[in-house]
C-alpha positions as CSV (number, residue, x, y, z in Angstrom):
1,M,198.1,235.3,-15.7
2,S,196.9,236.8,-12.1
3,G,196.1,239.8,-11.4
4,K,197.5,240.5,-8.3
5,R,199.7,243.3,-8.1
6,E,203.2,242.6,-6.4
7,T,205.3,244.6,-3.7
8,V,208.7,246.2,-5.7
9,V,210.9,247.1,-2.5
10,D,214.0,249.1,-2.9
11,V,216.5,246.6,-2.0
12,Q,219.7,248.2,-0.5
13,G,223.7,247.2,1.1
14,T,225.6,245.0,-1.0
15,V,226.0,240.8,-2.1
16,E,229.8,239.4,-3.6
17,D,229.7,238.5,-7.1
18,G,228.0,234.9,-7.3
19,F,225.6,235.9,-4.1
20,E,222.9,237.9,-6.5
21,P,220.9,235.1,-6.4
22,V,219.9,235.9,-2.9
23,R,219.4,239.5,-3.5
24,D,217.1,237.9,-5.5
25,A,215.5,236.0,-3.5
26,F,215.4,238.5,-0.7
27,A,212.8,241.0,-3.3
28,A,211.1,237.6,-3.9
29,N,210.4,237.6,-0.7
30,F,208.5,240.7,-0.7
31,A,207.7,241.2,-4.0
32,R,205.6,237.2,-3.4
33,R,205.8,236.2,0.1
34,G,204.2,239.0,2.1
35,E,207.3,241.2,3.5
36,R,207.2,243.3,5.2
37,G,210.3,245.3,6.4
38,A,213.4,242.9,6.7
39,A,217.5,241.8,6.3
40,V,219.8,239.5,5.9
41,A,223.6,239.2,6.2
42,V,226.5,235.9,5.2
43,Y,229.3,235.6,6.3
44,R,231.8,233.2,5.2
45,H,235.5,232.6,6.5
46,G,235.0,235.4,8.6
47,R,234.0,237.8,5.9
48,K,230.6,239.5,4.9
49,I,229.8,238.9,1.1
50,V,226.2,239.3,1.8
51,D,224.1,242.3,3.3
52,L,221.1,243.5,2.4
53,W,217.9,245.0,3.6
54,G,214.5,246.5,2.8
55,G,210.9,247.2,3.1
56,S,210.0,249.3,6.6
57,R,210.9,249.6,9.7
58,D,207.3,249.1,11.7
59,A,205.0,246.9,10.6
60,D,202.2,248.0,12.6
61,G,201.2,251.7,14.3
62,P,200.9,254.3,12.9
63,E,204.5,254.9,11.0
64,D,203.5,251.3,9.0
65,G,205.0,251.6,6.1
66,K,206.8,255.3,6.2
67,T,209.8,255.0,8.5
68,P,212.3,253.1,6.2
69,W,214.2,249.9,7.2
70,E,218.0,251.6,7.6
71,A,221.6,249.4,7.9
72,D,221.3,249.9,11.4
73,T,217.4,248.9,12.1
74,A,217.4,246.6,14.6
75,Q,214.5,243.5,15.0
76,V,213.2,241.5,18.2
77,I,214.1,238.4,17.0
78,R,212.0,235.9,19.3
79,S,213.3,232.4,20.0
80,A,216.8,232.9,17.9
81,T,217.3,234.5,21.2
82,K,218.1,231.1,22.2
83,G,220.7,230.4,19.9
84,V,222.8,233.3,21.0
85,A,222.0,232.7,24.3
86,A,223.4,229.0,24.7
87,I,226.8,230.2,23.4
88,V,227.3,231.4,27.6
89,P,226.5,227.6,28.7
90,L,228.9,226.2,26.5
91,L,231.9,228.5,26.9
92,L,231.4,228.7,30.5
93,H,232.3,224.9,30.1
94,Q,235.1,225.5,27.6
95,R,236.3,227.6,30.3
96,G,235.9,224.5,33.1
97,L,233.4,227.4,35.0
98,L,230.1,224.8,34.9
99,D,229.9,220.7,34.1
100,L,227.7,220.1,31.5
101,D,226.7,216.4,33.3
102,A,226.4,218.5,36.6
103,P,222.8,218.3,37.9
104,V,221.5,222.1,38.2
105,G,220.8,221.9,41.9
106,T,225.0,221.5,42.1
107,Y,224.3,225.3,40.8
108,W,220.9,226.4,42.1
109,P,220.1,224.2,45.2
110,E,216.1,225.0,45.0
111,F,215.7,223.8,41.5
112,K,216.3,220.8,43.2
113,A,212.6,220.3,44.7
114,A,209.7,218.8,43.2
115,G,211.8,215.5,41.9
116,K,214.0,217.8,39.7
117,D,217.5,216.4,41.3
118,R,218.8,215.0,38.5
119,V,218.0,217.4,35.6
120,L,221.4,217.9,34.4
121,V,222.6,220.7,32.9
122,R,222.9,219.4,29.8
123,H,219.1,218.7,29.9
124,L,218.1,222.5,30.2
125,L,219.7,222.8,27.1
126,S,219.0,220.3,24.7
127,H,214.5,220.5,25.7
128,R,215.0,216.9,28.1
129,A,214.5,218.5,31.4
130,G,210.4,218.2,31.6
131,L,209.4,222.0,32.0
132,P,208.0,223.1,29.2
133,V,204.8,224.6,31.3
134,L,204.2,226.6,34.8
135,D,201.3,224.6,36.3
136,T,200.2,229.0,37.2
137,P,201.8,231.1,34.1
138,L,203.1,234.1,35.0
139,T,201.6,237.7,34.1
140,P,203.5,239.7,31.7
141,E,205.2,242.0,34.9
142,Q,206.5,238.9,36.9
143,A,207.5,237.3,33.5
144,L,209.9,240.6,33.4
145,D,211.1,240.5,37.1
146,G,214.1,238.0,36.4
147,V,212.9,236.7,40.4
148,S,209.2,235.2,39.9
149,G,210.2,233.0,36.6
150,P,213.5,231.1,38.9
151,A,211.3,230.6,41.6
152,A,208.7,229.2,39.8
153,L,210.4,227.1,37.8
154,A,212.3,226.0,40.9
155,A,208.9,224.3,42.4
156,Q,207.8,222.9,39.1
157,A,207.4,219.7,39.0
158,P,208.3,218.0,35.7
159,A,206.0,217.2,33.1
160,W,207.6,213.9,32.3
161,T,210.9,212.1,33.2
162,P,213.3,214.4,33.1
163,G,215.9,213.2,29.9
164,A,213.8,210.3,29.1
165,E,212.0,212.6,26.5
166,H,212.3,216.0,24.9
167,G,209.7,218.6,24.6
168,Y,210.7,222.3,23.0
169,H,210.6,224.9,26.5
170,A,209.7,228.2,24.5
171,Q,209.3,230.0,27.5
172,T,210.5,228.8,30.1
173,Y,214.3,228.1,28.5
174,S,214.5,232.1,29.3
175,W,214.5,232.0,33.3
176,L,216.4,228.2,33.5
177,L,218.8,230.0,31.8
178,A,219.2,233.3,33.1
179,E,219.3,231.6,36.4
180,L,221.3,229.4,35.9
181,V,223.9,231.8,34.7
182,R,223.5,234.1,37.1
183,R,223.9,231.6,40.4
184,V,227.5,230.3,38.2
185,T,229.0,233.6,37.2
186,G,227.3,236.6,39.7
187,R,226.1,238.6,36.5
188,T,223.1,238.0,34.8
189,I,223.0,236.4,30.8
190,G,222.8,239.8,29.3
191,T,225.5,241.1,30.7
192,W,227.6,238.0,30.2
193,I,226.2,238.7,26.3
194,A,227.7,242.4,26.2
195,D,230.8,242.0,27.7
196,E,232.3,238.6,26.6
197,I,230.3,238.7,22.9
198,S,228.7,241.6,21.6
199,G,231.1,244.3,23.4
200,P,234.1,242.1,21.3
201,L,233.2,241.4,18.5
202,G,231.2,245.5,18.0
203,L,228.0,243.4,17.3
204,E,224.1,245.7,17.2
205,L,223.0,242.0,19.0
206,W,221.2,242.9,22.7
207,V,220.0,240.2,25.8
208,G,218.0,243.4,27.3
209,A,218.0,246.2,25.1
210,P,219.6,249.1,26.2
211,A,217.5,253.0,25.0
212,V,220.5,253.3,22.3
213,A,219.3,250.0,20.9
214,L,215.6,250.4,21.5
215,A,215.7,253.7,19.3
216,R,216.3,252.1,16.3
217,T,214.6,248.6,16.8
218,G,211.2,248.5,14.8
219,R,207.9,247.1,15.9
220,L,206.4,243.6,15.4
221,A,203.1,242.6,14.1
222,D,201.7,239.5,13.0
223,V,201.1,239.6,9.2
224,E,199.1,237.0,7.3
225,A,201.5,235.4,4.7
226,P,200.4,235.3,0.8
227,A,198.7,231.4,-0.3
228,P,200.7,229.7,-2.4
229,P,199.7,229.2,-5.7
230,A,197.5,226.8,-6.7
231,S,200.6,224.8,-8.9
232,A,202.8,225.0,-5.9
233,G,201.1,221.6,-4.8
234,L,202.4,222.8,-0.8
235,R,200.3,222.6,2.2
236,V,198.4,225.1,3.2
237,R,197.2,223.7,6.2
238,P,199.1,222.0,9.2
239,K,198.5,218.7,10.2
240,R,196.3,218.1,12.0
241,N,197.2,217.1,15.1
242,V,199.9,220.4,15.0
243,A,196.3,222.8,14.2
244,D,194.6,220.8,17.9
245,A,197.4,221.1,20.3
246,Y,197.7,224.5,19.6
247,R,193.6,225.0,19.8
248,D,193.8,222.8,23.2
249,P,194.1,224.9,26.4
250,A,195.1,221.8,27.9
251,S,197.8,220.6,25.8
252,L,201.7,220.7,26.5
253,T,201.9,223.0,23.5
254,R,199.4,225.8,24.5
255,R,200.8,225.9,27.6
256,A,204.3,226.5,26.7
257,F,203.4,228.7,24.5
258,G,201.4,230.4,27.3
259,A,203.7,230.6,30.1
260,I,203.6,234.3,30.0
261,T,199.3,234.9,29.8
262,P,198.6,237.1,28.6
263,A,201.0,237.6,26.1
264,P,203.1,240.6,26.6
265,D,203.7,243.4,24.5
266,E,206.4,243.4,22.5
267,N,207.1,246.1,21.2
268,A,206.5,248.0,24.9
269,D,210.3,249.3,25.9
270,A,209.5,247.5,29.2
271,Y,209.1,244.2,27.4
272,R,212.7,244.7,25.3
273,A,214.5,245.6,28.0
274,A,214.2,243.2,30.1
275,E,216.5,239.9,30.2
276,L,214.6,237.1,28.0
277,P,217.1,235.1,26.7
278,A,214.6,232.9,25.1
279,S,212.5,235.3,23.5
280,N,213.5,238.9,23.7
281,G,217.0,240.1,21.7
282,I,217.2,242.2,19.5
283,A,219.6,242.3,16.2
284,T,220.6,242.9,13.3
285,A,220.7,240.5,10.5
286,R,224.5,241.4,10.1
287,A,225.2,241.2,13.9
288,L,223.6,237.2,13.9
289,A,225.6,236.2,11.0
290,R,229.0,237.6,12.8
291,C,228.3,236.1,15.9
292,Y,228.1,233.0,14.5
293,A,230.6,233.3,12.1
294,A,233.0,234.4,14.8
295,L,231.7,230.5,17.0
296,I,233.0,228.8,13.8
297,G,236.2,230.5,12.4
298,P,238.0,233.6,12.8
299,V,236.2,237.5,12.5
300,D,238.7,240.2,11.7
301,G,240.8,239.4,13.8
302,H,238.4,238.0,17.1
303,P,239.9,234.1,18.0
304,R,237.1,232.0,16.9
305,L,235.0,231.7,19.9
306,F,234.6,228.1,20.4
307,A,236.9,225.6,20.8
308,P,236.6,222.5,18.1
309,A,235.4,220.4,21.0
310,T,233.1,223.3,21.5
311,L,231.9,223.0,18.6
312,T,231.3,219.4,18.2
313,L,228.8,219.8,21.5
314,A,226.6,222.3,19.8
315,R,226.2,220.2,17.0
316,T,226.2,216.7,18.5
317,E,222.9,214.9,18.7
318,E,220.6,215.1,21.8
319,S,217.4,215.0,21.2
320,A,215.9,213.5,18.2
321,G,212.6,212.3,17.3
322,P,208.5,213.6,18.6
323,D,208.6,216.8,20.7
324,R,206.7,216.4,22.8
325,T,205.7,220.3,22.8
326,L,205.7,221.2,19.1
327,V,204.2,217.6,18.3
328,V,206.1,217.3,14.7
329,N,210.0,215.7,15.0
330,T,213.2,218.0,16.0
331,R,216.4,218.1,16.6
332,F,218.3,219.5,19.1
333,G,222.1,219.6,20.0
334,L,222.9,221.9,23.4
335,G,220.9,224.8,23.0
336,Y,220.8,224.8,19.1
337,M,217.9,222.9,16.8
338,L,220.1,221.4,13.8
339,H,219.1,220.7,9.9
340,G,216.1,218.2,9.6
341,P,212.4,218.3,8.4
342,A,211.3,220.9,11.3
343,S,213.9,223.8,10.8
344,P,216.1,222.8,7.6
345,L,219.3,224.5,7.7
346,L,222.5,224.6,4.8
347,A,223.5,221.7,5.4
348,P,223.2,218.4,8.3
349,G,226.4,219.6,9.3
350,S,224.0,223.0,9.7
351,F,223.3,224.6,13.7
352,G,221.3,227.6,14.7
353,H,217.8,228.5,15.6
354,P,214.9,230.2,14.2
355,G,212.6,232.8,16.0
356,R,208.5,232.2,15.9
357,G,207.6,233.9,13.1
358,G,210.3,234.3,10.9
359,C,213.8,234.8,12.3
360,L,216.9,232.4,11.4
361,A,220.3,232.6,11.8
362,F,222.9,229.3,12.1
363,A,226.3,228.2,11.2
364,D,227.6,225.6,8.7
365,P,230.9,224.8,9.8
366,E,231.5,222.9,6.5
367,S,231.4,225.4,4.3
368,G,231.6,228.3,6.8
369,T,228.6,229.9,6.3
370,A,226.9,231.8,8.8
371,F,223.4,233.6,7.8
372,G,221.2,236.0,9.8
373,Y,217.5,237.2,8.8
374,V,215.7,239.0,10.8
375,T,212.1,240.5,10.0
376,N,209.0,242.3,11.2
377,G,206.0,240.5,9.7
378,M,205.9,237.9,12.3
379,Q,203.9,235.0,10.0
380,Q,202.6,231.7,11.4
381,N,205.0,229.8,12.0
382,V,207.6,228.0,13.8
383,T,210.4,226.7,12.6
384,A,210.3,226.8,8.8
385,D,209.1,230.2,7.4
386,P,208.9,230.4,3.9
387,R,210.8,233.8,3.4
388,A,213.8,232.7,5.7
389,Q,213.7,229.2,4.0
390,A,213.8,230.7,0.0
391,L,217.2,233.0,1.2
392,V,218.4,229.2,2.4
393,R,218.2,227.7,-0.9
394,A,219.5,230.5,-2.6
395,V,222.5,230.7,-0.2
396,R,222.9,226.9,-1.2
397,A,223.0,227.4,-4.8
398,A,225.6,230.1,-5.0
399,L,227.7,228.1,-2.6
400,D,227.2,224.7,-5.4
401,A,227.3,227.2,-8.5
């Protein structure tokens, strides 16, 4: 019997009958998986069936552990922002304003430089553009100014023949997508999301957070994940080639995640108020689940956002196999990660996006399920956080019961 004390947290919120396993898994994340503060929400057929939160709002700083996570606490969701941002070009396509098979240079002429005249819009969304890195990384100030990122990518030569391979555009996705949307609509992507998605649906979700959002957003921190018990038989260390890629300063992996150098302070108001659709969205779990629910069906009288053909585009495989950046096999549709070993979701037809260190949001059209999970304790993972996966398994078990 282990002498280690488990952390007991008073879990707040509600679950519908039959979904108690999700509450149990959420509590177990605090007790056994190193959770600090978090929330999870699930919608089914447009109706909220799980809405839970617990722990501390702040994972570091002077208030660490002192301020409880409240019902309306929001968090930076890192790359889970990418799934929200992808709604914009898909809806623009649905409205006839954006051709997914057109060269990006059709809308953004300067982008044609350095051999990029044949990069298609769909290449940006499926991580096939060959632009995961910048020859000269941006400073945090340049990354946030809305000008330097697009200019750097317009001048950047691709790392591979566009369309031939895929590799996760961890940071550069921000400026690629933001500038494309600005050229097509005349609005920033954060403004478009606020006007067309968050506002109409009543979502606590922002890309470019206003003061009202900053005041209720907790602090992130890197935290150690507890080692699994010896009986679990899990491989704790990543494969050598993956670990080597993250250590090697010259690798696409290190350079992609280091496109902003030094790393920005994610807890700073200036960072959170900027618009980086690859990484700095702020949301509650409830908002993420409701957003994905609205993609696949009506929610509280609001018509579904994605027409059937658009939903097919989001979750039809565009990229699969060895990922030049992540050094594992990944699968992408247009703007979304798809269910697979690297990023397990609910079922084979699910689509969504994780955030490095923990967060996860997705929809599963076949079961009518939408899921959102946010956390402030960033553990060392990119696409498959053990806390998020425990919650997904619990949802699956409840649905199968």
